[in-house]
N, C-alpha and C positions, 0 to 999 in steps of 0.2 A: 235292482228296480224289481219290482213284484210284476207279475201277470197279470192281465186283468181278469184271469179265471179266479187267482188268488184274490185279487181288491175284492169280487165280486165274494167269493167266500167270507170272506175279513166283514165287509158289510151285512150282511144279510143274519151271520152267526153273530155280530154286536146288537143287530133291532133284535132278534128275537129272544136272545136271553136278556137285554133289557125291557123288554115288554114284559116278561116272566115276572119279573123283579119290581117294576113299576105299577102295573094296573091294582094290584091288593095291595102296596104302600099308597100309592095317591089314593084311591076309594078311602083308605081309612084317614090318612091325614087330611083330606079336606071335606070330609063325610058327603061324599059325591058318590052314587052308583058305579059300582063297578063297569058297569055298562057303558055310561058317560065317559070315564076317564077309557076305558078300552077303545072306542071310537076315537078319543080325542091320543090315545098311545097308538092305532093303527094307522091314523090318518100322518099324525106325526113320525112314525117309524119309516110310511113310507118316504115323507119328504125330506127327512133325515137321513134315510139309504141312499137316495139322489146327490145329498150333500156331503155325506161320507165320502161316498166314492170320486166326486169332484172335488173335494177340499183335499182328501189324500192323495189325489193323484198331484194337482196342485202343488203342494206343500214338496212332496219327493220330488218334485221338477226343482222348483227352489232351492230346497236344502242340498241337492247333489250340486246344483249349478253355483252357490255359493258355498261348497264348503267340499266339493268333491266326493259326498259319500252322502248314502241315504241312512247313512249309522247314527242314531240320535242319540247324544248324551242326557243326561239326568234335567238339564234347566231345557233343552230341546224340548223335552218330551212334555214338561211343563207348559210351553210357550205352546205345542202343538195344542195340548189341551184345551189351553184357556181362550184360544182363537178359534180352535172349531165349535165351542160352545157360545162364545158370542155372535158368532153369526148364526148359528143355528137358532139363538135365542129372537132375532132379529126377522127369521123366517115363519116363527112355528108361532108367537104371540098371536096377531091377528086373528090367527084363526081360534086360538083357544077361545079367546072374546066374544068370536062372533057364534060358535057353535055352543057353549057354554050359557051365551047370552049372559054374559057378566062385563064388565069395566076392561078398557084397557088396563089400568092399572091392577084391578084382580086378576085378568090374566097374566100381566107381567111380574105379581108377585109368585104366582102357581107356576109360572115360565121358569124364575128364577130358582124355586125349589127344586125343581125338575132337572135344573140347569146343574146346581150344585151336587144334585145327584150322581147327574151325567158326567158330569166332569170327573168326579172320583171314578166313578164307574168307567169312565174311557181310559184313566189313567192308567188304572191294573187290569181292563182288558187288552189294550194297545201292549202291557208291557206282556204280558201271558201270551198273548198271540207271536209276539215277535218271538218269544223263548220257543214257544210250541212250533211256530214255523219260519226258524231263522232261515236268511238268505244266505246261500253258500260264501256271496262275496264279500262277507262280516267275517267269518273266518278268518279270510287272507289280511283283510285291514286291523284286526285285531294283533294278528301275527305280525303285523310291519309296525303298529303300534307298541307290539310288545319290546322290540329289538333297540 
C-alpha cells in the first residue's frame, strides 16, 4: 500500500500537471477568459486533490480487501478512473455554475467536457505514476502469478 507521503506526491503532481493542460484548453474550447478558467481550475484542483487522496485511499482499501492486493488490472483501472470522475463531477458542478454565473445544465456540459479530458488524463497519469513509482510488493505478486 502507498504511504501518505507518496499519496500526497501523487495527488499534487496529478493536479499541477492537469492544471497546466486544462487552463489553456478550457479557455480556448469555451471562449472563457483564461483567468476565469484558472480560478475554476484552481478551486476545482483543490477540491479534486482532497477527493483524489480520499478516493484512492478508499479504493485501495476496498481493492485489497476484495482481491488481496492493490495491483490493478486493466479493467480495474478503467473502473477506477470512471468512478473517480463521476464522484468529482457531483462535487464540482454546483461550484462551476455559481462561479461562472451559468445554468446547472451549462455547468454540467462544461464539467462533463472537463471530466472526459480528466478521465483519459487520470488513466494515463495513474498508469505512468505506477510505472515510475511501483510498489515493491508488486514485483513479488507478479512473480507469484508468473509461476
